[in-house]
C-alpha positions in Angstrom: -68.1 25.5 -63.5 -68.7 29.1 -63.0 -72.4 29.9 -63.0 -71.9 33.1 -64.8 -70.7 31.1 -67.9 -73.9 29.2 -68.0 -76.7 29.8 -70.7 -79.2 27.7 -68.7 -79.1 26.2 -65.3 -81.9 24.0 -64.0 -82.3 22.4 -60.5 -84.9 19.8 -59.8 -87.4 21.4 -62.3 -90.9 19.9 -62.2 -93.9 20.7 -64.5 -97.3 18.9 -64.6 -100.4 19.4 -66.6 -104.0 18.6 -65.4 -106.5 17.3 -67.9 -109.9 18.5 -66.9 -111.7 15.9 -69.1 -109.9 12.8 -67.8 -109.1 14.4 -64.4 -105.6 13.0 -64.7 -102.4 15.0 -63.9 -99.6 14.2 -66.3 -95.9 14.9 -65.2 -94.2 16.5 -68.0 -90.8 17.1 -66.2 -89.6 15.4 -63.1 -86.7 16.8 -61.2 -84.7 17.8 -64.3 -81.1 19.1 -63.6 -78.9 20.5 -66.3 -76.0 23.1 -66.8 -75.7 24.3 -70.4 -72.5 26.5 -71.1 -72.8 29.7 -72.9 -71.5 29.7 -76.5 -72.4 26.0 -76.9 -74.7 24.0 -79.2 -76.8 21.7 -77.1 -79.4 19.0 -78.3 -82.4 17.7 -76.4 -83.5 14.4 -77.8 -86.0 11.8 -76.6 -89.2 10.0 -77.6 -92.7 11.8 -78.0 -93.8 13.0 -74.7 -90.3 13.2 -73.2 -90.7 16.8 -72.2 -88.4 18.6 -74.8 -91.0 21.2 -75.8 -92.1 21.8 -72.2 -88.4 22.4 -71.2 -87.9 24.9 -74.0 -91.1 26.7 -73.3 -90.0 27.1 -69.6 -86.6 28.4 -70.7 -88.4 30.9 -73.0 -90.5 32.1 -70.1 -93.7 31.1 -71.8 -94.8 29.1 -68.8 -93.7 28.6 -65.1 -92.2 25.5 -63.5 -94.3 24.0 -60.6 -91.2 23.6 -58.4 -87.4 23.9 -58.7 -85.2 26.6 -60.1 -84.5 27.6 -63.7 -81.9 30.4 -64.6 -81.6 31.5 -68.2 -78.6 33.8 -68.9 -78.2 34.1 -65.1 -81.8 35.4 -64.7 -84.5 33.7 -62.7 -87.0 33.1 -65.5 -89.9 32.5 -63.3 -89.4 35.9 -61.5 -88.3 37.9 -64.5 -89.7 36.2 -67.8 -89.6 39.5 -69.7 -85.9 40.1 -68.9 -85.2 36.6 -70.3 -87.5 37.2 -73.4 -85.5 40.4 -74.2 -82.4 38.5 -74.6 -83.5 35.3 -76.3 -85.1 34.1 -79.5 -87.5 31.2 -79.7 -88.6 29.3 -82.8 -91.4 26.8 -81.9 -92.3 23.8 -84.0 -95.1 25.7 -85.8 -93.5 29.2 -86.3 -96.1 31.7 -87.2 -95.4 33.1 -90.7 -98.1 35.2 -92.3 -98.6 33.4 -95.6 -100.2 36.4 -97.4 -97.3 38.7 -96.6 -94.1 38.6 -98.6 -90.7 37.5 -97.3 -89.7 41.1 -96.8 -93.0 42.0 -95.1 -92.7 39.0 -92.6 -89.2 40.2 -91.7 -90.5 43.9 -91.2 -93.3 42.6 -89.1 -91.1 40.7 -86.7 -88.7 43.5 -86.5 -91.4 45.8 -85.5 -92.7 43.4 -82.9 -89.1 43.1 -81.4 -88.4 46.9 -81.7 -85.5 46.6 -84.0 -84.5 50.1 -85.1 -84.2 51.1 -88.7 -80.5 51.5 -88.4 -80.1 48.0 -87.3 -82.4 46.4 -89.9 -80.5 47.1 -93.1 -77.3 45.2 -92.1 -79.3 42.6 -90.2 -81.6 41.8 -93.2 -78.7 41.8 -95.6 -76.9 39.1 -93.6 -79.9 37.0 -92.8 -81.2 37.1 -96.4 -77.7 36.0 -97.7 -77.3 33.3 -95.2 -80.7 31.8 -95.9 -80.5 32.4 -99.7 -83.8 34.3 -99.7 -82.4 37.6 -101.1 -84.0 36.6 -104.5 -87.4 35.9 -103.0 -88.1 39.1 -100.9 -91.3 39.9 -102.8 -92.7 36.3 -102.8 -95.7 35.6 -100.5 -94.6 33.3 -97.7 -97.4 30.9 -98.6 -95.8 30.2 -101.9 -92.5 29.2 -100.5 -91.4 25.5 -100.3 -91.3 23.9 -96.9 -87.6 24.2 -96.5 -87.7 27.9 -97.6 -90.5 28.6 -95.0 -88.3 27.1 -92.3 -85.4 29.3 -93.3 -87.7 32.4 -93.3 -88.9 31.3 -89.9 -85.4 31.2 -88.6 -84.6 34.6 -90.3 -87.6 36.2 -88.5 -86.6 34.7 -85.3 -83.2 36.2 -85.6 -84.2 39.7 -86.8 -82.6 40.9 -83.5 -79.2 39.4 -82.3 -80.1 37.3 -79.3 -77.7 35.9 -76.6 -79.6 32.5 -76.7 -81.5 30.8 -79.5 -84.1 28.2 -78.7 -85.2 25.9 -81.6 -87.9 23.4 -81.3 -87.5 20.7 -84.0 -86.7 23.3 -86.7 -86.1 20.6 -89.4 -89.3 18.8 -89.1 -90.9 18.1 -92.5 -87.8 19.5 -94.3 -85.8 17.7 -97.0 -82.2 16.6 -96.7 -80.8 19.4 -98.7 -82.7 22.2 -96.7 -81.8 20.4 -93.4 -78.1 20.7 -94.4 -78.5 24.4 -95.2 -80.3 25.2 -92.0 -77.5 23.6 -90.0 -75.0 25.5 -92.0 -76.7 28.7 -91.0 -76.8 27.7 -87.2 -73.2 26.6 -87.1 -72.2 30.0 -88.9 -74.2 31.9 -86.3 -72.4 30.2 -83.5 -69.0 30.7 -85.1 -69.4 34.4 -85.9 -71.7 35.6 -83.1 -70.7 33.2 -80.3 -74.5 32.5 -80.1 -75.7 29.9 -77.6 -78.1 27.4 -79.2 -80.3 24.8 -77.8 -82.2 22.7 -80.2 -84.6 19.8 -79.8 -84.5 17.3 -82.7 -85.8 14.0 -83.9 -82.7 13.5 -86.0 -79.8 11.8 -84.2 -77.4 12.8 -86.9 -78.3 16.4 -86.1 -77.7 15.8 -82.4 -74.3 14.3 -83.3 -73.2 17.8 -84.6 -73.8 19.3 -81.1 -71.4 19.8 -78.1 -73.7 18.2 -75.6 -76.7 16.0 -75.8 -79.4 15.5 -73.1 -81.6 12.4 -73.5 -85.0 12.8 -71.9 -87.7 10.2 -71.4 -91.1 10.6 -69.8 -89.9 14.0 -68.2 -86.7 12.6 -66.7 -83.2 13.2 -67.7 -82.0 9.8 -68.8 -78.5 10.6 -69.9 -76.2 13.5 -70.9 -72.9 13.9 -72.4 -71.0 14.5 -75.7 -72.0 12.5 -78.7 -68.9 10.4 -78.3 -69.8 9.7 -74.6 -73.2 8.5 -75.5 -72.0 6.3 -78.4 -70.2 4.3 -75.9 -73.4 2.9 -74.4 -73.5 0.7 -77.5 -69.7 -0.1 -77.8 -68.9 -3.7 -78.7 -72.6 -4.4 -79.4 -72.9 -3.2 -83.1 -72.6 -5.4 -86.1 -73.3 -5.6 -89.8 -75.1 -8.7 -91.1 -75.1 -9.8 -94.7 -78.3 -11.6 -95.8 -77.7 -15.2 -97.2 -79.6 -18.2 -98.3 -82.0 -16.2 -100.5 -83.1 -13.9 -97.6 -83.6 -10.3 -98.2 -82.3 -7.5 -96.0 -85.9 -6.8 -94.8 -86.8 -10.3 -94.0 -83.6 -10.5 -91.9 -84.1 -7.2 -90.3 -87.7 -8.2 -89.3 -86.4 -11.5 -87.9 -83.8 -9.7 -85.8 -86.1 -7.0 -84.5 -88.6 -9.6 -83.4 -85.9 -11.5 -81.4 -86.5 -9.3 -78.4 -84.3 -11.2 -75.9 -81.3 -10.8 -78.1 -81.5 -7.6 -80.2 -81.9 -3.9 -79.2 -82.2 -2.6 -82.7 -81.9 -3.6 -86.3 -82.2 -1.5 -89.4 -81.6 -2.1 -93.2 -78.7 -0.4 -94.7 -77.2 -0.8 -98.2 -78.6 -4.3 -98.7 -77.3 -5.3 -95.4 -78.7 -5.1 -91.6 -77.1 -3.0 -89.0 -77.9 -4.3 -85.6 -77.2 -3.7 -81.9 -77.3 -6.6 -79.5 -78.4 -6.8 -75.8 -75.5 -6.9 -73.4 -73.8 -10.3 -72.9 -75.4 -12.0 -75.9 -73.4 -15.2 -76.7 -72.0 -15.5 -80.2 -73.6 -18.9 -80.6 -76.9 -17.4 -79.9 -76.4 -14.7 -82.4 -75.2 -17.2 -85.1 -78.3 -19.3 -84.6 -80.5 -16.3 -84.9 -78.8 -15.1 -88.0 -79.2 -18.5 -89.8 -75.7 -18.5 -91.4 -75.7 -14.8 -92.4 -72.1 -13.4 -92.1 -71.6 -11.0 -89.4 -68.9 -8.3 -88.8 -68.4 -5.7 -86.1 -68.8 -2.0 -86.6 -68.3 1.2 -84.6 -71.2 2.5 -82.7 -73.2 5.6 -83.8 -75.1 8.1 -81.6 -78.4 6.5 -82.6 -77.1 3.1 -81.4 -76.3 4.5 -78.0 -79.7 6.4 -77.9 -81.5 3.1 -78.7 -79.5 1.2 -75.9 -80.4 3.8 -73.4 -84.2 3.7 -74.3 -84.3 -0.1 -74.5 -82.7 -0.4 -71.2 -85.2 2.0 -69.7 -88.1 0.2 -71.3 -87.0 -3.3 -70.4 -84.8 -4.1 -73.2 -87.2 -5.4 -75.9 -88.2 -3.9 -79.2 -92.1 -3.8 -79.4 -93.3 -6.7 -81.3 -96.0 -6.4 -84.0 -99.3 -8.2 -83.7 -100.4 -9.3 -87.1 -104.0 -9.0 -85.9 -106.7 -8.9 -88.6 -104.2 -8.9 -91.4 -105.2 -10.4 -94.6 -103.4 -13.6 -95.8 -101.0 -12.9 -98.6 -102.0 -13.9 -102.1 -99.9 -16.3 -104.3 -98.5 -13.5 -106.4 -97.8 -10.7 -103.9 -95.4 -8.2 -105.7 -95.5 -10.1 -108.9 -95.0 -8.1 -112.1 -98.3 -9.3 -113.4 -100.2 -7.8 -110.5 -100.0 -4.1 -111.0 -102.3 -2.1 -108.7 -101.2 1.4 -109.6 -100.4 2.5 -113.1 -99.3 6.0 -113.9 -98.4 7.2 -117.5 -97.4 10.7 -118.5 -99.2 12.2 -115.6 -99.2 16.0 -115.5 -100.7 18.5 -113.0 -100.6 22.3 -113.5 -101.9 25.1 -111.4 -102.3 28.1 -113.8 -98.8 28.5 -115.4 -97.1 26.4 -112.7 -96.4 22.8 -113.4 -96.3 20.8 -110.1 -96.0 17.3 -111.8 -94.4 17.1 -115.3 -95.2 13.9 -117.2 -94.2 11.3 -114.7 -94.8 7.5 -115.3 -94.4 4.5 -112.9 -96.2 1.3 -111.8 -96.7 -0.2 -108.3 -97.3 -3.9 -107.6 -99.4 -5.5 -105.0 -97.8 -6.0 -101.7 -94.9 -3.6 -102.7 -93.5 -0.7 -100.5 -93.0 2.1 -103.0 -91.2 5.2 -101.9 -91.9 8.6 -103.6 -88.9 10.9 -102.6 -87.8 14.4 -103.4 -87.1 17.8 -101.9 -89.8 20.2 -100.6 -91.8 21.5 -103.5 -90.9 18.5 -105.8 -94.5 17.6 -106.4 -94.7 14.6 -104.1 -97.9 15.7 -102.2 -99.6 16.7 -105.5 -98.9 13.3 -107.0 -100.3 11.7 -103.8 -103.4 13.6 -103.9 -104.0 12.6 -107.6 -103.2 9.0 -106.7 -105.8 9.0 -103.9 -108.5 10.6 -106.1 -108.4 13.9 -104.0 -107.1 16.0 -107.0 -107.8 15.5 -110.7 -104.9 15.3 -113.0 -104.5 17.8 -115.8 -103.6 15.1 -118.4 -102.2 11.6 -118.5 -103.4 8.0 -117.5 -103.8 7.1 -113.9 -105.4 3.8 -112.7 -105.6 2.6 -109.2 -106.9 -0.8 -107.9 -108.3 -1.3 -111.5 -110.3 2.0 -111.5 -109.4 4.9 -114.0 -109.2 7.9 -111.7 -110.2 10.4 -114.5 -113.7 8.7 -114.5 -114.4 7.0 -111.2 -112.4 8.5 -108.3 -115.2 7.8 -105.8 -115.2 4.0 -106.3 -111.4 3.9 -106.1 -111.3 5.9 -102.7 -113.2 3.0 -101.0 -110.3 0.7 -101.8 -107.5 2.9 -100.5 -106.4 4.4 -97.0 -104.7 7.8 -96.7 -102.6 9.2 -93.9 -101.9 13.0 -94.7 -98.8 15.0 -94.1 -100.5 16.9 -91.4 -102.7 15.5 -88.6 -106.0 15.7 -90.2 -108.3 14.0 -87.8 -111.0 15.8 -85.6 -109.1 17.4 -82.7 -112.2 17.9 -80.6 -113.3 14.2 -81.0 -111.9 11.5 -78.8 -109.8 8.7 -80.2 -112.8 6.3 -80.1 -115.2 8.9 -81.7 -112.6 9.5 -84.6 -112.3 5.8 -85.4 -116.1 5.4 -85.3 -116.5 8.4 -87.6 -114.0 7.3 -90.1 -115.2 3.6 -90.0 -118.7 4.8 -90.7 -117.5 6.9 -93.6 -116.0 3.9 -95.0 -119.2 2.0 -94.7 -118.7 0.0 -91.6 -121.6 -0.6 -89.3 -122.7 -2.5 -86.2 -120.7 -5.4 -85.1 -118.2 -5.0 -88.0 -117.5 -1.5 -87.0 -117.0 -2.4 -83.4 -114.8 -5.3 -84.3 -112.5 -3.2 -86.6 -112.4 -0.4 -84.0 -111.3 -2.8 -81.3 -108.8 -4.4 -83.6 -107.0 -1.2 -84.6 -107.1 0.1 -80.9 -105.1 -3.0 -80.0 -103.0 -3.1 -83.2 -101.7 0.5 -82.7 -101.4 0.4 -78.9 -104.2 2.9 -78.3 -105.9 1.0 -75.5 -106.4 3.4 -72.6 -106.5 6.4 -74.9 -110.0 5.9 -76.2 -111.6 8.9 -74.3 -108.7 11.3 -74.9 -109.4 14.1 -77.4 -107.2 13.5 -80.4 -105.9 17.0 -80.5 -104.3 16.6 -77.0 -102.5 13.4 -77.9 -98.6 13.5 -78.1 -97.3 13.5 -81.7 -96.5 9.7 -81.7 -100.0 8.8 -80.6 -101.5 11.1 -83.3 -99.5 9.4 -85.8 -100.7 5.9 -84.5 -104.4 7.2 -84.5 -104.0 8.5 -88.1 -102.7 5.0 -89.1 -105.6 3.3 -87.3 -108.2 5.5 -89.1 -106.6 4.9 -92.4 -106.5 1.1 -92.0 -109.9 0.7 -90.1 -111.6 -0.5 -93.5 -108.8 -2.7 -94.4 -107.8 -1.0 -97.7 -106.0 -2.7 -100.5 -103.7 0.3 -100.9 -102.3 2.5 -98.1 -101.0 6.0 -98.9 -98.6 7.6 -96.2 -97.6 11.2 -96.8 -94.6 11.9 -94.5 -96.2 9.8 -91.6 -93.1 9.8 -89.5 -92.3 13.6 -89.8 -91.0 14.6 -86.3 -91.2 11.1 -84.9 -88.2 9.9 -82.8 -86.2 6.8 -83.8 -88.0 4.5 -81.3 -91.4 5.4 -82.9 -90.0 5.0 -86.4 -88.9 1.6 -85.7 -92.3 0.5 -84.4 -94.0 2.2 -87.4 -91.9 0.5 -89.9 -92.4 -3.0 -88.3 -96.1 -2.5 -88.7 -95.6 -1.3 -92.3 -93.5 -4.2 -93.4 -95.9 -6.7 -91.7 -98.8 -5.0 -93.6 -96.8 -5.4 -96.9 -96.0 -9.0 -96.3 -99.9 -9.6 -95.9 -100.5 -8.1 -99.4 -101.3 -4.5 -98.6 -99.6 -2.0 -101.1 -97.8 0.9 -99.5 -97.1 4.2 -101.2 -95.0 6.4 -98.9 -93.2 9.8 -98.9 -90.6 10.6 -96.3 -87.8 13.1 -95.6 -85.9 10.5 -93.4 -83.8 9.0 -96.2 -82.8 6.0 -94.1 -86.5 4.9 -94.4 -86.0 4.5 -98.1 -84.1 1.3 -97.2 -87.3 -0.2 -96.3 -88.8 0.3 -99.8 -88.8 -2.3 -102.4 -88.4 0.6 -105.0 -88.0 4.3 -104.8 -88.7 7.1 -107.2 -86.8 10.5 -106.8 -88.3 13.5 -108.4 -87.5 17.3 -108.3 -89.5 20.2 -109.6 -92.2 17.8 -110.8 -89.7 15.6 -112.9 -88.5 12.2 -112.3 -84.8 11.8 -111.7 -84.2 8.2 -110.8 -86.2 5.1 -110.1 -85.2 1.5 -108.9 -84.4 -0.5 -105.8 -82.5 1.5 -103.1 -79.3 -0.3 -104.1 -79.8 0.4 -107.8 -80.4 4.0 -107.1 -77.3 4.2 -104.8 -75.3 2.8 -107.6 -76.1 5.8 -109.9 -74.1 7.9 -107.4 -71.6 5.3 -106.2 -71.2 2.9 -109.2 -68.0 1.3 -107.9 -67.1 0.9 -104.1 -63.7 -0.3 -102.9 -64.0 -2.9 -100.2 -62.8 -0.5 -97.5 -65.2 2.3 -98.7 -68.3 2.6 -96.7 -71.7 2.2 -98.3 -73.1 5.5 -99.4 -76.1 6.5 -97.1 -79.5 7.1 -98.7 -79.3 10.6 -97.7 -75.9 11.1 -99.4 -77.5 9.3 -102.4 -80.5 11.6 -102.5 -78.5 14.7 -102.3 -76.2 13.6 -105.0 -79.0 12.7 -107.4 -81.0 16.0 -106.8 -77.8 18.1 -107.1 -77.0 16.4 -110.4 -80.5 17.0 -111.7 -80.4 20.7 -110.8 -77.0 21.0 -112.4 -78.4 19.5 -115.6 -76.1 16.5 -115.4 -78.7 13.8 -115.1 -78.5 10.8 -112.9 -78.3 8.1 -115.4 -81.8 6.8 -114.6 -82.4 3.1 -113.9 -85.8 1.6 -114.0 -87.0 -2.0 -112.9 
């Protein structure tokens, strides 16, 4: 390959970081070699701490490699970082919009910073505002945009000048499926019209499947590379669909399979069935015994299947098992209709003349996993905060764990746990200090506090991290610590507001195995998520938009609103396709034919 045609060339790149507190040097990148052609769309994928962000920051000239060579657009980035920065645009995970400034003022500010001339701005603005569909909102403050609109504005600000290379670090984290689709349409349009080179890190393997090349990183090393089709082949001949039988639910079968660490690489619920990937050379008789008579059929591998095979092989081949340590025994009527722990009737929340939640009603039963889904700005987080007693409702009836929240929010809060959308623990405190603080806040003292702290450290694989400041933890560890803090007092109800945002598939599997185990033990789970595949783990889901309820029921019942009849040869509609279909119908005034159970 002609080096002149490369957007990026890395040769044995090393990068390490020294932690002064622990006096430990952590290797972020280890001898990474890669060649990325110009004009291509390239994905970096891998678990938390794999080195994706470090690699992008090195490419952007924001830090230097310890050793090795790195050329960007034919320029040695260590020697001439400014020359590289003059020709690239970089959008980090937390792009810095100025929330008090309007959309137009943010664009002007970034154009000023990049020295974009007045003559260039007019046409560039027109095109970017059209592509992002923000032309109607140029006077709106950035702080009043939805999450998806903020991401689109961040991308527009990144592109106020026309770069030769665009670096995107997880641009769709926290973005709903409709906005994700729109962002990718913008990226693909830029590549087609401007022959732009794009390198993107992503936690979504379906996004990586849209790319020309995919690089899989793990603990700073390049684990595999190739086209999506090439990486899918790692799971060839090992992918199946199992249909639950003998009164077994898809979640029960999935839990059984994922715990069978000698035989199964991966198992996820899908459309009332379970999609699974086996270990290599698993005998059919072994598989039949494990399935307990559940019918099985082969299916084509997906990119995520190949990714999971690569990681499981690297990690020793076994899904992480979940220890049910300290879980409460299930009651006799877990999930029964008579045991309602959350009751919501005609709930309304307004902010001035803006209605965030418009007269929504639902019930949640003990031991149920209940999914609250919707686009950015749908009112999910507002609903969550009212359910947790953190925000009073404007009107309506709201009862949690037998307590009316309009009159006794404090007493209800002692019986619930809450994990917020953004990491909200104390970054300057260590893992252990955070757990002790939150345990004390929930009334735990002495031996009881120590026992519960030890239990959650073990349960969430945080042993060895006790003295690490929480702000310095990788994203996956932060999420585990937030879960541990939310569960330290063994609450009856656990609220999870987009807890897997930005998490890779491996971390999400481990997370959901813990959640289903908690639900089986009687803990009620209320969750919001933008990973629509995770709706399959829920007993019931509610989809809302602009504060209004569009549909509620089991995942299969909601799917049938969009796909009422399916031919035997027709694939089951994914939850992402279902979600988009219901929201688009609602926005077009067609209604989704709501079902309730």
